[in-house]
C-alpha positions as CSV (number, residue, x, y, z in Angstrom):
1,M,9.3,-25.7,-74.1
2,K,7.2,-23.8,-71.6
3,R,9.5,-20.7,-71.6
4,F,10.0,-21.0,-75.1
5,W,6.1,-20.4,-75.5
6,T,6.1,-17.9,-73.2
7,I,8.5,-16.0,-74.6
8,F,6.5,-16.5,-78.4
9,L,3.4,-15.3,-76.7
10,L,5.1,-12.4,-75.4
11,I,6.8,-11.5,-78.6
12,F,3.7,-12.0,-80.4
13,A,1.3,-9.8,-78.3
14,L,3.9,-7.1,-78.0
15,C,3.9,-7.2,-81.9
16,L,0.1,-7.3,-82.3
17,T,-0.4,-4.5,-79.9
18,L,2.3,-2.4,-81.8
19,F,0.3,-3.1,-85.1
20,F,-3.0,-1.6,-83.6
21,L,-1.5,1.2,-82.0
22,T,1.0,2.6,-84.8
23,S,-0.1,0.7,-87.9
24,K,-3.9,0.5,-87.8
25,P,-5.4,3.4,-89.8
26,F,-7.6,5.5,-87.2
27,V,-9.6,7.1,-90.1
28,S,-13.2,6.8,-89.9
29,E,-15.0,5.9,-93.2
30,G,-16.6,9.6,-94.3
31,P,-18.3,10.9,-97.4
32,A,-16.2,10.7,-100.5
33,A,-15.4,13.7,-102.9
34,K,-17.6,13.8,-106.2
35,A,-16.5,15.6,-109.3
36,G,-14.1,17.8,-107.2
37,V,-16.4,18.4,-104.3
38,A,-16.1,17.0,-100.8
39,D,-19.5,17.6,-98.6
40,F,-18.6,17.2,-94.9
41,R,-21.5,19.5,-93.6
42,E,-23.6,16.9,-92.1
43,T,-20.5,14.6,-90.8
44,D,-19.9,14.0,-87.3
45,F,-16.4,15.1,-86.2
46,S,-17.0,15.0,-82.6
47,S,-14.9,11.8,-82.6
48,S,-13.7,10.8,-85.9
49,A,-11.4,12.2,-88.3
50,Y,-11.6,11.6,-92.0
51,A,-9.9,11.4,-95.5
52,L,-10.3,14.0,-98.3
53,S,-10.3,10.7,-100.6
54,G,-12.4,10.5,-103.9
55,Q,-12.7,12.2,-106.9
56,W,-10.5,15.5,-107.0
57,E,-9.8,17.8,-110.2
58,F,-6.8,16.8,-111.5
59,Y,-4.4,18.6,-114.1
60,Y,-1.5,16.9,-115.6
61,G,1.7,18.7,-116.8
62,S,0.1,22.1,-115.8
63,L,0.5,24.5,-112.6
64,Y,-2.3,26.4,-111.8
65,T,-2.5,28.5,-108.9
66,P,-5.8,29.9,-107.4
67,E,-5.8,32.8,-109.6
68,D,-5.7,30.7,-112.8
69,F,-9.0,29.1,-111.6
70,R,-10.9,32.5,-110.7
71,Q,-9.9,33.9,-114.3
72,G,-11.7,30.7,-115.6
73,N,-11.7,27.2,-116.0
74,P,-8.1,25.7,-116.7
75,E,-7.5,23.5,-119.6
76,G,-6.8,19.5,-119.3
77,M,-9.1,18.9,-116.3
78,E,-9.8,15.4,-115.4
79,L,-11.0,13.6,-112.2
80,I,-8.5,11.4,-110.4
81,D,-9.4,9.0,-107.3
82,L,-7.6,9.7,-104.2
83,P,-5.5,8.8,-102.6
84,G,-2.8,7.3,-104.8
85,P,-0.2,8.2,-107.5
86,W,-0.9,9.9,-111.2
87,T,0.9,6.8,-112.6
88,R,-2.8,4.8,-112.2
89,M,-4.1,7.2,-114.8
90,G,-1.3,6.3,-117.3
91,Y,0.6,9.3,-116.7
92,P,4.6,8.8,-116.4
93,A,5.6,8.9,-112.8
94,L,8.1,11.7,-113.4
95,G,6.2,15.2,-114.1
96,C,4.0,17.8,-112.6
97,A,0.4,18.5,-111.7
98,T,-2.3,20.4,-110.2
99,Y,-5.0,19.1,-107.9
100,R,-8.1,21.2,-107.1
101,L,-10.7,20.0,-104.4
102,K,-13.7,22.3,-102.7
103,I,-14.7,21.2,-99.3
104,L,-18.1,22.0,-97.8
105,T,-18.4,22.4,-94.1
106,D,-20.2,24.0,-91.4
107,P,-19.8,27.8,-91.3
108,G,-17.6,29.6,-88.9
109,Q,-15.6,26.2,-87.7
110,I,-12.3,25.2,-87.2
111,Y,-10.8,22.2,-88.4
112,L,-7.2,20.4,-88.5
113,L,-5.5,19.3,-91.8
114,Y,-3.1,16.9,-92.1
115,I,-1.0,17.1,-94.9
116,P,1.0,14.0,-95.7
117,E,4.2,13.7,-97.7
118,I,3.5,14.7,-101.3
119,M,6.4,13.5,-103.7
120,S,8.8,14.9,-104.3
121,S,7.9,18.7,-104.0
122,S,4.8,20.6,-103.5
123,V,2.6,23.7,-102.6
124,I,-1.0,23.9,-101.2
125,W,-3.4,27.2,-101.2
126,L,-6.4,27.4,-99.0
127,N,-9.2,29.6,-100.2
128,G,-6.6,31.4,-102.3
129,E,-3.9,31.7,-99.6
130,E,-0.6,29.9,-99.2
131,F,-1.2,27.3,-96.9
132,Y,1.7,24.8,-96.9
133,R,4.9,24.5,-99.1
134,A,7.8,21.9,-99.1
135,G,10.5,22.1,-101.4
136,Q,9.9,24.3,-104.8
137,V,7.5,23.2,-107.6
138,G,8.4,23.5,-110.9
139,D,7.8,22.2,-114.5
140,S,11.3,20.8,-115.1
141,D,14.1,18.9,-112.9
142,E,15.8,22.0,-113.0
143,N,13.1,24.2,-111.5
144,T,12.2,21.8,-108.9
145,V,13.8,21.4,-105.4
146,T,13.0,18.1,-103.7
147,G,11.2,18.5,-100.0
148,V,9.3,15.8,-98.1
149,R,7.5,16.5,-94.9
150,N,3.8,16.6,-93.5
151,E,2.3,19.0,-91.0
152,L,-0.9,19.4,-89.1
153,L,-2.6,22.7,-89.7
154,A,-5.6,24.7,-89.0
155,A,-8.3,25.8,-91.6
156,G,-11.5,27.4,-91.3
157,S,-13.8,30.1,-93.1
158,Q,-16.9,32.2,-92.3
159,D,-18.8,30.7,-95.4
160,G,-17.9,27.1,-94.5
161,V,-15.9,26.5,-97.9
162,L,-12.5,25.3,-98.0
163,E,-11.0,25.2,-101.3
164,L,-7.6,23.5,-101.6
165,V,-5.5,24.0,-104.6
166,V,-2.3,21.5,-104.6
167,Q,0.8,21.9,-107.1
168,A,3.1,18.6,-107.0
169,A,6.2,18.0,-109.1
170,N,8.1,14.9,-109.1
171,F,11.3,14.6,-111.1
172,R,13.6,12.4,-108.7
173,M,11.8,10.0,-106.6
174,N,9.5,7.0,-106.6
175,G,6.0,7.8,-106.2
176,S,4.2,10.9,-107.7
177,G,1.7,13.2,-105.9
178,I,-1.0,12.8,-103.3
179,F,-0.2,8.9,-102.7
180,Y,-1.3,9.5,-98.7
181,P,-4.5,10.4,-97.9
182,L,-5.1,14.1,-96.5
183,L,-7.0,13.9,-93.5
184,I,-9.6,16.5,-91.7
185,G,-10.8,16.6,-88.4
186,R,-11.4,18.5,-85.2
187,D,-8.2,19.2,-83.1
188,T,-9.4,17.3,-80.2
189,V,-9.2,14.1,-82.3
190,L,-7.2,14.4,-85.1
191,A,-4.4,15.6,-83.0
192,H,-4.7,13.2,-80.3
193,H,-4.8,10.3,-82.7
194,I,-1.7,11.5,-84.7
195,F,0.1,12.8,-81.4
196,W,-0.9,9.2,-79.7
197,Q,0.5,7.2,-83.1
198,R,3.4,9.3,-83.2
199,T,4.3,9.0,-79.6
200,T,3.8,5.2,-79.7
201,V,6.3,4.9,-82.7
202,A,8.7,7.2,-81.2
203,A,8.6,5.0,-77.8
204,A,9.3,2.0,-80.3
205,L,12.2,3.4,-81.8
206,G,13.8,4.9,-78.8
207,G,13.7,1.3,-77.4
208,I,15.2,0.1,-80.4
209,L,17.6,3.1,-80.3
210,L,18.6,1.9,-76.6
211,I,19.0,-1.8,-77.7
212,G,21.2,-1.2,-80.2
213,V,23.4,1.4,-78.2
214,Y,23.7,-0.8,-75.5
215,H,24.8,-3.8,-77.8
216,L,27.4,-1.6,-79.0
217,F,28.7,-0.8,-75.7
218,L,28.6,-4.3,-74.7
219,Y,30.6,-5.1,-77.8
220,L,33.1,-2.2,-77.3
221,F,34.0,-2.9,-73.6
222,R,33.1,-6.8,-72.9
223,R,32.6,-9.4,-75.1
224,R,33.9,-8.3,-78.6
225,E,32.0,-10.5,-80.7
226,R,30.9,-9.5,-83.9
227,L,27.2,-10.9,-83.6
228,Y,26.9,-8.0,-81.4
229,L,28.1,-5.3,-83.8
230,T,26.0,-6.6,-86.6
231,F,23.1,-6.4,-84.0
232,S,23.7,-2.9,-82.7
233,I,24.0,-1.6,-86.2
234,T,21.1,-3.2,-87.2
235,C,19.2,-1.7,-84.5
236,L,20.3,1.9,-85.3
237,T,19.7,1.5,-89.2
238,T,16.4,0.4,-88.4
239,V,15.6,3.6,-86.0
240,L,16.9,5.9,-88.8
241,R,15.2,4.3,-91.4
242,L,11.8,4.0,-90.1
243,G,12.5,7.5,-88.8
244,M,12.5,8.6,-92.4
245,E,10.2,6.3,-93.9
246,S,6.2,6.9,-93.4
247,N,5.0,10.0,-92.2
248,A,8.5,11.2,-91.7
249,L,9.4,11.5,-87.8
250,V,12.7,12.8,-88.8
251,Q,11.4,16.0,-89.8
252,Y,11.2,17.0,-85.9
253,F,14.6,17.1,-86.3
254,L,14.9,18.6,-89.9
255,P,12.0,20.9,-90.3
256,E,12.3,21.1,-94.1
257,G,12.0,17.7,-94.5
258,I,13.5,15.0,-96.6
259,G,15.1,16.5,-99.5
260,F,16.8,14.9,-102.2
261,I,20.6,14.0,-100.3
262,L,18.5,12.7,-97.5
263,S,16.5,10.4,-99.7
264,R,19.6,8.9,-101.2
265,V,20.7,8.6,-97.5
266,F,17.5,6.8,-96.8
267,L,18.5,4.3,-99.7
268,L,21.9,3.6,-98.5
269,L,20.3,2.8,-95.0
270,F,17.8,0.4,-96.4
271,T,20.5,-1.4,-98.0
272,L,22.9,-1.3,-95.1
273,H,20.0,-2.4,-93.0
274,S,19.8,-5.7,-95.3
275,L,23.1,-6.3,-95.3
276,C,23.1,-6.4,-91.5
277,I,20.5,-8.8,-91.2
278,C,21.7,-11.3,-93.9
279,L,25.2,-11.0,-91.9
280,F,23.2,-11.8,-88.4
281,M,21.8,-14.9,-89.9
282,I,25.1,-16.0,-91.3
283,Q,26.6,-15.6,-88.0
284,V,23.9,-16.9,-85.6
285,F,23.7,-20.0,-87.7
286,S,27.5,-20.3,-88.0
287,I,27.5,-20.9,-91.9
288,R,30.8,-20.5,-93.6
289,L,30.6,-18.9,-97.1
290,N,32.8,-20.2,-99.9
291,R,34.3,-17.6,-102.2
292,L,31.3,-17.6,-105.0
293,L,28.9,-16.7,-102.5
294,R,30.9,-14.1,-100.8
295,F,31.1,-12.9,-104.5
296,V,27.2,-13.0,-104.6
297,Y,26.9,-11.3,-101.2
298,A,29.1,-8.5,-101.9
299,F,27.9,-8.1,-105.7
300,C,24.0,-7.8,-104.6
301,F,25.2,-5.3,-101.6
302,F,27.6,-2.8,-103.3
303,L,26.4,-2.5,-106.6
304,P,23.2,-1.1,-105.3
305,M,25.1,1.4,-103.2
306,A,26.9,2.5,-106.1
307,G,23.8,3.0,-108.1
308,I,22.1,4.9,-105.3
309,C,25.1,7.3,-105.5
310,L,25.2,7.6,-109.3
311,L,22.1,6.4,-110.5
312,P,18.6,8.4,-111.0
313,Y,16.4,7.8,-108.3
314,A,13.9,5.6,-109.7
315,K,16.6,3.2,-111.1
316,A,18.9,3.5,-108.0
317,V,15.5,1.9,-106.4
318,N,15.0,-0.6,-108.9
319,S,18.6,-1.7,-108.4
320,M,17.9,-2.4,-104.6
321,F,16.0,-5.5,-105.3
322,L,19.3,-7.2,-105.7
323,A,19.4,-7.2,-102.0
324,T,16.7,-9.7,-101.9
325,I,18.9,-12.2,-103.5
326,P,21.1,-12.4,-100.3
327,Y,17.8,-12.9,-98.0
328,A,16.7,-15.9,-100.1
329,V,20.2,-17.6,-99.8
330,S,20.6,-16.7,-96.3
331,I,17.2,-18.8,-95.6
332,V,18.2,-21.6,-97.8
333,L,21.7,-22.0,-96.0
334,A,20.0,-21.7,-92.7
335,I,17.7,-24.6,-93.4
336,R,19.9,-26.6,-95.0
337,S,22.3,-26.0,-91.8
338,G,20.4,-28.6,-89.9
339,K,20.5,-26.7,-86.5
340,I,17.0,-25.2,-86.7
341,G,15.0,-28.6,-85.9
342,R,16.8,-29.1,-82.6
343,D,16.5,-25.5,-81.2
344,P,12.9,-24.1,-81.4
345,Y,14.5,-20.6,-80.7
346,R,16.3,-20.5,-84.0
347,L,12.9,-21.9,-85.4
348,L,11.2,-18.7,-84.2
349,Y,14.0,-16.6,-86.0
350,L,13.9,-18.2,-89.4
351,C,9.9,-17.5,-89.0
352,S,10.7,-13.8,-88.1
353,M,13.2,-13.4,-91.1
354,V,10.8,-14.9,-93.5
355,T,7.8,-12.7,-92.0
356,F,10.1,-9.5,-92.3
357,V,11.2,-10.8,-96.1
358,I,7.6,-11.2,-97.2
359,Y,5.7,-8.7,-95.1
360,G,8.8,-5.9,-96.3
361,P,7.6,-5.4,-100.1
362,L,3.9,-5.4,-98.9
363,S,4.3,-2.7,-96.6
364,K,5.9,-0.6,-99.2
365,T,3.5,-1.2,-101.8
366,V,0.0,-2.8,-100.6
367,F,-0.2,-1.1,-97.1
368,E,1.7,2.1,-97.2
369,G,-0.9,4.2,-98.5
370,D,-3.2,2.7,-95.8
371,M,-1.2,2.3,-92.8
372,F,0.9,5.1,-90.8
373,V,4.6,3.2,-90.2
374,P,3.8,-0.2,-91.6
375,G,7.3,-1.4,-91.5
376,I,7.5,-1.0,-87.6
377,V,5.8,-4.5,-87.3
378,P,8.2,-6.6,-88.9
379,N,11.2,-4.9,-87.8
380,M,10.1,-5.1,-84.3
381,F,9.3,-8.9,-84.7
382,L,12.9,-9.4,-86.3
383,L,14.6,-7.5,-83.9
384,L,12.9,-9.4,-80.8
385,S,13.9,-12.6,-82.4
386,Q,17.6,-11.3,-82.6
387,C,17.4,-10.2,-78.8
388,V,16.3,-13.8,-77.7
389,M,18.9,-15.5,-79.7
390,L,21.4,-12.8,-78.3
391,S,19.8,-13.5,-74.5
392,R,20.7,-17.1,-74.9
393,S,24.6,-16.5,-75.6
394,Y,23.9,-14.4,-71.9
395,A,22.6,-17.2,-70.2
396,Q,25.7,-19.6,-71.4
397,A,28.2,-17.2,-69.9
398,H,27.5,-18.1,-66.5
399,E,30.2,-16.2,-64.9
400,E,29.2,-12.6,-66.8
401,V,25.7,-13.2,-65.7
402,E,27.0,-13.8,-62.0
403,R,29.0,-10.4,-62.2
404,V,25.8,-8.7,-63.4
405,N,23.5,-10.1,-60.9
406,A,26.1,-8.7,-58.2
407,N,26.0,-5.4,-59.6
408,L,22.2,-5.3,-60.4
409,E,20.6,-3.8,-57.0
410,A,23.4,-0.8,-57.4
411,L,22.4,-0.4,-61.4
412,V,18.6,-0.4,-60.4
413,E,19.0,2.0,-57.6
414,Q,21.0,4.4,-60.0
415,R,18.6,3.9,-62.8
416,T,15.7,4.2,-60.6
417,A,17.4,8.0,-59.1
418,Q,17.9,8.8,-62.5
419,L,14.3,8.1,-63.6
420,N,13.1,9.9,-60.5
421,R,15.2,13.1,-61.2
422,T,14.2,13.2,-64.9
423,N,10.7,12.7,-63.9
424,E,10.8,15.8,-61.2
425,Q,12.6,18.0,-63.9
426,L,9.7,16.8,-66.4
427,E,7.3,18.1,-63.9
428,A,8.8,21.1,-63.4
429,S,9.2,21.9,-67.2
430,Q,5.7,21.0,-67.5
431,T,4.3,23.2,-64.5
432,A,6.6,25.8,-66.3
433,L,4.8,25.5,-69.6
434,R,1.3,25.7,-68.2
435,E,2.5,28.6,-66.0
436,M,3.7,30.3,-69.3
437,I,0.6,29.8,-71.5
438,S,-1.9,30.5,-68.8
439,N,0.2,33.8,-68.3
440,I,0.4,34.6,-72.1
441,S,-3.4,33.7,-72.7
442,H,-4.2,36.2,-69.9
443,D,-2.0,38.9,-70.8
444,L,-3.0,38.7,-74.7
445,K,-6.9,38.7,-73.4
446,T,-7.1,41.9,-71.1
447,P,-5.8,44.6,-73.9
448,L,-7.8,42.7,-76.5
449,T,-11.0,42.7,-74.6
450,V,-10.7,46.4,-73.9
451,L,-9.5,47.3,-77.7
452,N,-12.7,44.8,-78.7
453,N,-14.9,47.1,-76.3
454,Y,-14.0,50.2,-77.3
455,L,-14.0,49.4,-81.1
456,E,-17.5,48.3,-80.3
457,L,-18.6,51.6,-78.9
458,L,-17.2,53.5,-81.6
459,G,-19.9,51.8,-83.9
460,D,-22.6,52.5,-81.4
461,E,-23.8,56.0,-82.6
462,T,-26.1,56.3,-79.5
463,I,-22.9,56.1,-77.0
464,A,-20.2,57.6,-79.3
465,S,-22.2,60.6,-80.3
466,S,-19.6,63.4,-80.2
467,E,-16.5,63.8,-82.0
468,R,-14.8,64.2,-78.5
469,E,-16.0,60.9,-77.6
470,R,-15.2,59.0,-80.6
471,T,-11.5,60.7,-80.3
472,E,-11.3,59.7,-76.6
473,Y,-12.6,55.7,-77.7
474,L,-9.9,55.9,-80.3
475,G,-7.1,57.0,-78.1
476,I,-7.8,54.3,-75.6
477,A,-7.8,51.7,-78.3
478,Y,-4.8,53.2,-79.9
479,H,-2.8,53.1,-76.5
480,K,-4.1,49.3,-75.8
481,N,-2.6,48.5,-79.3
482,L,0.3,49.8,-77.9
483,D,0.3,47.9,-74.9
484,L,-0.5,44.4,-77.1
485,Q,2.7,45.6,-79.4
486,R,4.9,45.8,-76.5
487,L,3.6,42.4,-75.0
488,I,4.1,40.5,-78.3
489,Q,7.4,42.2,-78.6
490,N,8.5,41.5,-75.1
491,L,7.3,37.6,-75.6
492,F,9.0,37.6,-79.0
493,E,12.4,38.7,-76.9
494,V,11.8,36.3,-74.3
495,T,11.4,33.4,-76.9
496,R,14.7,34.3,-78.7
497,M,16.4,34.8,-75.3
498,E,15.7,31.4,-74.0
499,G,16.4,29.8,-77.3
500,G,19.5,31.0,-77.6
501,T,19.2,32.7,-80.6
502,V,20.2,36.3,-79.6
503,T,23.5,37.8,-80.7
504,Y,25.0,40.6,-78.9
505,R,27.9,43.0,-80.7
506,I,29.5,44.4,-77.6
507,E,31.4,47.8,-78.8
508,W,32.3,51.0,-76.9
509,F,29.5,53.2,-77.4
510,S,29.5,57.1,-76.5
511,V,27.5,58.1,-73.6
512,D,27.2,61.6,-75.1
513,R,25.5,60.0,-78.2
514,L,23.4,57.9,-76.3
515,M,21.9,60.7,-74.2
516,G,21.3,62.5,-77.2
517,E,19.3,59.6,-78.6
518,I,17.3,59.2,-75.2
519,A,16.4,63.0,-75.3
520,R,14.8,62.7,-78.5
521,K,13.2,59.1,-77.9
522,Y,11.5,60.0,-74.9
523,A,11.5,63.6,-73.8
524,D,8.3,64.6,-75.5
525,L,6.5,61.3,-74.7
526,I,7.2,61.7,-70.6
527,Q,6.4,65.4,-70.8
528,D,3.2,64.7,-72.8
529,K,2.2,62.7,-69.9
530,G,2.1,65.6,-67.6
531,L,5.6,64.4,-65.9
532,D,9.2,66.2,-65.5
533,F,11.9,64.3,-67.3
534,R,15.9,65.4,-66.2
535,L,18.9,63.9,-67.7
536,E,22.3,64.0,-66.6
537,A,25.4,62.5,-67.5
538,D,29.4,62.3,-67.4
539,R,30.4,63.8,-71.0
540,G,33.6,61.9,-72.2
541,T,32.5,58.4,-71.4
542,E,32.0,55.4,-73.1
543,L,30.1,52.2,-72.5
544,H,31.0,48.7,-73.4
545,I,27.3,47.7,-74.4
546,D,25.6,46.5,-77.4
547,S,24.3,49.7,-79.1
548,I,21.2,48.0,-80.5
549,R,20.1,45.8,-77.4
550,I,20.5,48.6,-75.0
551,W,17.2,49.8,-76.0
552,S,15.3,46.8,-74.8
553,V,16.7,47.8,-71.5
554,L,15.9,51.4,-71.6
555,D,12.4,50.8,-73.1
556,N,11.5,48.7,-70.4
557,L,12.8,50.8,-67.3
558,V,11.2,54.0,-69.1
559,Y,7.9,52.6,-70.0
560,N,8.0,50.7,-66.7
561,A,8.4,54.0,-64.8
562,L,5.4,55.9,-67.2
563,R,3.1,53.2,-66.0
564,H,3.8,53.9,-62.4
565,T,4.2,57.4,-62.0
566,P,1.3,60.0,-61.4
567,K,1.1,63.3,-63.2
568,G,3.0,65.9,-61.9
569,G,5.5,63.3,-60.8
570,S,9.1,63.0,-62.4
571,I,11.5,60.7,-64.1
572,A,15.4,61.1,-64.0
573,L,17.8,59.0,-66.2
574,S,21.4,59.5,-65.4
575,I,24.8,58.0,-66.4
576,H,27.8,58.6,-64.2
577,K,31.3,57.2,-64.0
578,K,33.2,55.7,-61.3
579,G,36.2,54.2,-61.8
580,D,35.9,51.2,-64.4
581,L,32.3,51.2,-64.1
582,A,29.1,53.2,-65.0
583,R,26.0,53.3,-63.1
584,L,23.0,54.2,-65.2
585,Q,19.9,54.9,-63.2
586,V,16.0,55.3,-64.1
587,A,14.7,57.0,-61.1
588,D,10.8,57.7,-60.7
589,T,8.4,59.5,-58.1
590,G,5.8,56.6,-58.8
591,E,3.8,54.4,-56.5
592,G,7.0,52.4,-55.3
593,I,7.2,48.7,-54.6
594,E,6.8,46.7,-51.3
595,A,10.1,45.4,-49.9
596,R,8.4,41.6,-50.3
597,H,8.1,41.8,-54.1
598,I,11.6,43.3,-54.6
599,P,13.5,39.5,-54.8
600,H,10.9,38.4,-57.3
601,I,10.4,41.3,-59.6
602,F,12.9,40.4,-62.2
603,E,11.4,37.0,-62.5
604,R,9.5,35.9,-65.9
605,F,5.5,36.6,-65.7
606,Y,5.9,38.2,-61.8
607,K,3.7,40.5,-61.1
608,V,2.9,42.8,-58.1
609,S,-0.4,42.0,-58.1
610,H,-2.7,40.9,-60.9
611,E,-5.2,43.7,-60.4
612,R,-2.4,46.3,-61.1
613,G,-1.2,44.4,-64.1
614,E,-4.4,44.7,-65.5
615,R,-4.7,48.4,-65.0
616,D,-1.6,49.2,-66.5
617,G,-0.9,46.9,-69.1
618,S,2.0,45.2,-67.5
619,S,3.0,41.7,-68.8
620,G,5.6,40.8,-66.0
621,L,8.2,40.1,-68.9
622,G,9.9,43.6,-69.1
623,L,12.3,43.3,-66.0
624,Y,13.3,39.9,-67.0
625,I,14.4,41.0,-70.1
626,V,16.2,43.8,-68.7
627,K,17.8,41.6,-66.5
628,T,18.4,39.1,-69.2
629,T,19.9,41.5,-71.8
630,V,22.1,43.3,-68.8
631,E,23.7,40.2,-67.7
632,A,24.3,39.1,-71.2
633,M,26.2,42.3,-72.0
634,G,28.2,41.7,-69.0
635,G,26.5,44.0,-66.5
636,T,24.3,43.9,-63.2
637,V,20.9,45.2,-62.3
638,E,19.6,46.1,-59.0
639,V,16.6,48.1,-57.6
640,E,15.6,50.3,-54.7
641,S,12.1,51.2,-54.0
642,T,10.0,53.1,-51.2
643,P,6.5,52.7,-51.3
644,G,4.9,55.9,-52.1
645,K,7.8,57.6,-53.2
646,G,9.3,56.0,-55.8
647,T,11.8,53.4,-57.6
648,V,15.6,53.8,-58.6
649,F,16.9,51.0,-60.8
650,T,20.5,50.6,-61.3
651,V,22.3,49.3,-64.2
652,T,26.1,48.9,-64.3
653,F,28.2,48.4,-67.1
654,A,32.1,48.5,-67.8
655,A,33.1,51.9,-68.6
656,R,36.3,54.2,-69.8
657,S,36.9,58.0,-70.2
658,I,37.9,59.8,-73.4
659,S,39.3,62.9,-74.4
660,D,38.5,65.2,-76.9
661,V,35.5,63.8,-78.5
662,S,32.7,65.8,-79.7
663,Y,29.3,64.2,-80.7
664,P,27.4,67.0,-82.0
665,A,23.6,66.2,-82.5
666,P,22.6,65.9,-86.0
667,A,20.2,68.6,-87.3
668,N,17.4,66.0,-88.2
669,P,16.9,63.1,-85.2
670,M,15.5,61.1,-87.7
671,Q,18.9,60.9,-90.0
672,E,20.5,59.6,-86.8
673,R,20.4,55.7,-87.2
674,R,19.8,54.0,-83.5
């Protein structure tokens, strides 16, 4: 009995901890809205987050936009206490409505708004601008597209007034309107709480998933007992069902949220989950079902499954109550088996089953609007009790335990090594992420600071007193803006490259045509800088490249040469074929690069020096983009440089010769598509 009480206390402590970490609401009691206005001006946000509860303006059956409110007071205004469905106002669950709330906050402050699932599609405007959208809102089933998700968004205004206009439509699902509360808080508080709870839930679901997969493999490779298969399916369906339930954790994998089809899948998972739980109880208590009970079980599970596929959503949900009948039958049969009194572990499992059956409906009705993931605690209690039952079967298989003990040390070492490698990879990833964020912040701050300073000087008539000075300041601000645009474009390119979303269309492209476009694009720009620009190429040659992506290479090489070549210098661009390859070279007579920097200049965010990067607006991404793009097109890139004399970048591509080909330059360069 001592072992039993130890196990019971461990399960109880774990479930109680999980309840307070994941289910207990973290929202503090704050000012409630009155007559559609919530006043948070005197509210302390330093350590608390608050629900936007109270009286909202409510317009049932009408879909109003902020423009409608600016033109006058729309008709049909009522006050509704939120959170809660609009059915409490006596309206049918299927329909559409508009909500409106004015939030008074401290001027100039930025807040986070947590937007929960709004059944079953919604759009939100903040101060007249679209702020959030899930699905498509319409005034009928035909015009509505289901979309259920939640999001954490930043909001703020200079005058401190936040006006929310919410359109919601539900023509297919249970629940209606703003059933869960919208939350407001500072980023350091609200994001921390939500991240902590979601991380804990994800960890709990991850543990359940691992348990389920482990027992599935155990069934497939070792024991071949149906009890293990039933338990593994129970774990997997629990993870999927809870991931799609309150707060829709599945949206991290499906950014558009849960649509109409996935909502039906959720109901099927719910029914399958109930079936597995009942089957596990029957198997663990060795209960034999007669023909009548088999018919009852089949009828109560397969009829709801058919209803989920064929009936409207609301009726399909109602049909699922048939699944509660097998629960009651299974509990009665377990008690009548006479095996509970002699085994405290089976009594524990029976208690977890009863708790699950009673707590489940309460979590979906009374507690769901107030708790984060209310269903996770009874599910964890039930699964841990099932684990106890399975663990006892392990203990009874003495020979298998001996084989496991023999391999335990090697298995632990293997798992520890994997964990250490994973930790090292994670640490390296976190370091790279911090480094990237720091570099991006610094590179964005430099041109923005210069831009702001010169724009501020333009507004000071005592400093920018002449037209020449104003023109000079505008020119500097303009070029810093160009630097900022190039930085943002490079960041966008790097993100697409590392995300694997860049597509390349490799084809044979004429060197003659390419050189013509290069001359039109860069000649005037380079000569305006007081530099000599020379072009050389072998005519009748084609390069095997992407004719669009090649400009990412050329832009970064040419602009790099421009930044580092002083007035009076020269830039040369040449393409010469040798065998099956062509060498594209960009040479300048600039300041050059020291030899110790050459091995690293193609690394992301690498700069020869921070002072030089701040002076010329370099972000350290250009050459990284060059190398990545060239290699993606099947080429190579090299660099030679002598400090004080200049630098030569050589890009090599596959090439071929053609005969009797002429590419006349168009009369108007703007007519030629790049």
